[in-house]
C-alpha positions in Angstrom: 0.0 -0.3 0.2 1.7 3.2 -0.8 2.0 6.3 1.6 0.0 9.6 1.1 2.3 12.6 2.4 0.7 15.1 3.8 3.0 18.8 3.6 3.0 20.0 7.1 1.7 23.8 7.8 5.0 24.8 8.8 6.9 22.8 5.8 10.0 24.8 4.4 10.4 23.8 0.4 14.0 23.1 -0.2 14.3 25.6 -2.7 13.8 28.5 0.3 16.8 26.8 2.0 19.3 29.1 1.5 22.9 27.2 1.4 24.9 28.5 4.2 28.0 29.2 1.9 25.4 32.2 0.2 26.0 34.5 3.3 28.9 36.1 4.3 28.0 38.9 5.8 27.1 39.9 9.4 24.9 42.9 10.9 26.1 44.9 13.9 23.7 43.6 16.4 23.9 46.1 20.2 25.0 45.3 23.3 22.5 44.3 25.4 20.8 46.8 27.9 21.4 45.6 31.5 18.1 45.0 33.2 18.9 43.9 36.3 21.5 41.4 38.4 19.4 38.6 37.3 17.9 38.9 34.7 17.9 38.2 30.7 18.2 41.3 28.6 16.2 42.7 26.2 18.5 43.3 23.2 18.1 45.7 20.6 19.3 44.5 16.7 20.9 46.8 14.9 20.7 46.3 10.7 23.7 48.2 9.6 26.1 45.9 7.9 30.0 46.2 9.2 33.2 44.2 7.8 33.0 41.0 7.9 34.7 39.2 10.7 36.8 35.7 10.4 33.9 33.6 9.2 36.0 30.2 9.6 37.2 30.9 13.0 33.8 32.0 14.2 32.2 28.9 12.2 35.1 26.4 13.5 33.6 22.9 15.3 35.2 22.7 18.7 36.2 19.3 18.0 38.4 20.2 15.4 38.4 17.5 12.6 37.1 14.6 14.8 34.2 12.7 13.6 34.4 15.1 10.1 33.4 12.0 8.3 29.7 11.9 10.1 29.0 14.9 8.6 27.1 16.5 6.5 24.2 13.9 7.8 21.0 13.4 5.7 18.7 16.0 6.0 15.1 15.2 7.5 12.2 16.2 5.6 9.9 15.5 8.7 10.7 18.8 10.6 10.7 21.9 8.8 10.4 25.6 9.3 7.0 26.8 7.3 7.7 30.4 5.1 10.6 31.1 7.0 14.3 30.8 5.6 17.6 29.8 7.1 19.3 32.2 9.3 22.6 32.8 7.6 25.3 30.8 9.3 27.5 33.8 10.1 24.5 35.5 11.8 23.6 32.3 14.2 27.1 32.2 15.2 27.8 35.7 15.8 24.8 36.3 17.8 24.3 33.9 21.1 23.6 33.8 24.4 26.1 31.7 26.4 26.4 33.4 30.1 29.5 31.4 31.3 31.7 33.2 28.8 30.2 36.9 28.7 26.7 38.3 29.2 27.6 40.4 25.4 25.8 38.5 22.8 28.3 39.5 20.3 31.9 38.9 22.2 30.3 35.0 22.8 31.6 33.7 20.0 35.4 35.1 20.2 35.7 34.5 24.1 34.4 30.9 23.3 36.7 30.2 20.3 39.8 30.1 23.1 38.2 27.7 24.9 39.7 24.5 24.7 37.8 21.4 24.9 39.1 18.5 27.5 38.1 15.0 27.2 34.3 14.9 27.1 32.7 12.5 29.6 28.5 12.5 30.6 27.6 11.5 33.6 23.9 9.6 34.3 22.7 9.7 37.3 19.8 9.6 39.5 16.9 6.8 39.1 18.8 4.7 36.2 18.9 0.9 36.6 23.3 1.1 36.4 24.7 4.9 36.4 26.8 5.6 33.8 29.3 7.3 31.9 29.7 8.3 28.3 32.4 9.5 26.2 31.9 11.8 23.6 32.6 9.0 21.1 29.7 7.1 22.6 27.7 9.9 22.4 28.4 10.6 18.8 27.9 7.3 17.3 25.1 6.6 19.8 22.4 6.7 16.7 22.7 7.6 13.6 22.8 11.7 12.8 20.0 13.5 11.0 19.7 17.1 10.2 16.6 19.0 11.2 15.8 22.7 9.9 14.2 23.9 13.7 12.7 27.6 14.3 14.3 28.4 17.7 12.7 31.2 19.7 14.5 33.7 22.7 12.4 34.3 25.6 14.3 38.0 24.7 12.3 38.1 21.5 14.6 37.3 18.9 14.2 34.2 16.4 16.4 32.4 14.0 15.8 29.5 12.4 19.1 26.7 12.0 19.8 23.4 10.5 20.8 21.3 13.5 22.5 17.7 13.5 21.9 14.9 16.0 19.5 12.5 16.8 16.5 12.1 18.4 16.7 12.9 22.3 14.5 10.1 23.3 17.7 7.6 21.7 20.0 8.8 24.4 17.3 8.6 27.2 16.5 4.7 26.3 20.4 4.2 26.4 20.3 5.8 29.8 17.7 2.8 31.2 15.7 5.1 33.4 13.1 3.6 36.3 9.9 3.6 36.4 9.8 6.0 38.9 11.7 8.8 37.1 9.5 11.5 35.8 12.0 14.3 34.8 15.4 14.4 33.4 18.1 16.9 34.4 20.6 18.4 32.0 23.7 20.4 33.3 26.1 22.6 31.3 29.7 22.6 31.9 30.7 24.3 34.9 34.6 25.3 34.7 35.8 28.5 36.9 38.3 29.6 34.3 35.3 30.3 31.9 35.1 34.0 31.8 31.6 34.2 33.0 31.8 32.3 35.8 34.7 34.0 37.1 33.3 37.4 36.9 29.4 37.1 37.8 29.7 34.7 40.6 26.5 36.1 41.8 24.5 33.6 39.4 23.3 30.2 41.2 26.3 28.2 38.9 26.2 25.4 37.6 23.7 25.8 34.7 20.7 23.5 34.8 17.6 23.1 33.0 14.9 20.1 32.9 12.3 18.5 31.1 9.1 16.3 32.1 10.3 12.6 30.5 6.9 12.7 28.5 9.1 16.4 26.8 12.2 14.9 26.8 10.6 11.8 24.7 8.8 14.0 22.4 9.9 13.3 18.5 10.8 17.0 18.5 13.2 16.9 21.3 16.7 17.0 19.7 20.3 15.7 20.8 22.5 18.0 18.7 25.7 17.9 18.0 26.4 20.0 14.6 24.6 22.7 12.9 25.1 23.8 9.4 26.4 20.9 8.1 29.8 20.2 10.5 30.1 19.5 14.6 29.5 22.6 16.7 31.0 25.6 17.1 31.7 26.1 20.9 29.0 29.0 21.2 26.4 26.9 19.9 27.2 24.7 22.8 29.4 22.1 21.5 30.3 18.9 21.7 26.7 18.8 22.4 23.1 20.2 23.6 19.9 19.8 23.5 17.4 21.3 21.5 13.4 21.6 22.4 12.2 24.3 19.5 8.9 24.9 21.3 10.1 26.2 24.0 12.2 29.8 24.6 16.0 28.9 24.2 17.1 28.7 27.7 15.4 25.4 27.8 17.4 24.0 25.5 21.1 23.5 27.6 24.4 24.1 26.3 27.9 21.9 26.6 26.3 19.5 29.0 28.0 17.4 31.1 25.8 15.5 33.5 22.1 13.9 33.0 20.0 13.1 36.5 17.0 11.0 36.2 14.5 12.2 39.3 11.3 11.5 40.8 10.1 15.2 41.2 10.4 18.4 39.5 14.1 19.6 39.7 15.2 22.9 40.3 16.2 24.8 37.3 18.8 27.9 37.0 16.7 30.3 35.7 13.7 29.3 37.3 15.4 29.5 40.8 17.0 32.5 40.1 13.5 34.5 38.9 10.5 32.6 39.4 8.1 35.6 38.7 9.7 35.5 35.0 11.1 32.4 34.4 9.1 29.3 34.4 9.5 25.7 34.9 8.0 24.7 31.5 8.3 27.9 29.5 6.7 27.0 26.3 6.4 29.4 23.6 3.1 30.9 24.1 2.4 35.0 22.6 -0.6 35.2 25.3 1.6 34.8 28.3 3.7 37.9 28.8 7.2 38.3 30.5 6.8 40.8 33.0 9.1 43.4 31.7 7.6 42.6 27.7 5.2 41.4 25.7 5.8 37.9 24.0 3.3 39.0 21.6 6.0 39.5 18.4 9.7 38.8 17.6 12.6 39.6 15.6 14.3 37.2 13.0 18.0 37.7 13.6 19.1 37.6 10.0 15.9 38.8 8.0 15.2 41.6 10.7 11.3 40.9 10.0 9.4 41.5 12.8 6.5 38.9 12.9 4.2 37.5 15.4 4.5 35.0 17.7 3.2 31.3 17.1 2.2 29.2 20.2 4.9 27.1 20.7 7.2 28.5 18.1 4.6 26.8 15.6 4.7 23.4 17.0 1.0 23.6 18.6 -0.2 20.4 17.0 3.2 18.6 17.5 3.0 19.3 21.5 0.3 20.6 22.3 -1.4 17.6 23.4 1.5 18.0 26.1 -0.3 20.4 28.0 -3.1 21.5 29.9 -2.5 25.5 28.6 -1.7 26.2 32.8 1.7 25.1 32.8 4.3 27.9 33.3 
């Protein structure tokens, strides 16, 4: 029996997926305004162009040529972008939140570039059949890699569209063998006192920790990303691996993960602990739920400068809506 294929309402035609090599210029981004000691700043995005930075250095994989034979991975046709185009790679590489390096988005890539990745391991603990540790080789080859085009929406109202390379987060979870009592999974980002942002911002509750309900983490959209734009990730994107949950605000997609823990109770998380009145545990993209200091009805595309209305669950409502009652925060 043949299968009838129906296009998803947000599917991006292949002809609109702009090749990364076409894009070599970047636009200047303004330094984010400080809005409090423990707060994410709401950015301003300038439209004027500036001389190109060293694109090769900006986009270089943090692990060098290791695992280069795994890239580029085949592109999945199940997850796409709708009527949006891919964000130019240089733009996505030069505008990042990674507080362990700096609060200045335009400077993250430069500071991250100098960070030397040591042999990487990921500790698995908590409610699992047997605690274990994955090395980078095991993580990179745990499942066949694929490329997915995903929308990405920051709580600060900027957005981009990028091609991630990796595999379903459920593959990693299954390999961890969580017990039946496990209801949540926590992800801990690297904590290194030598990182400039950690050293200069001791008031933050380091290490950076985020978490998902286990059914969220098992959803087919939840992704382990080990690459971007057809190659392994630069450090500023969260090398050597991160989680991507495209229906949630960006801080729910933690970078450079070194530990997973499975728990029965809802765990503490970085921003929810620091400012619970502003950053909820679930943090789904919901335009009708404003941040206490700004509306979430609109967003700005960092590639095109287009301002547009925010979509419920970042355009993935048909996929993830059944996970929620609408009362989650």
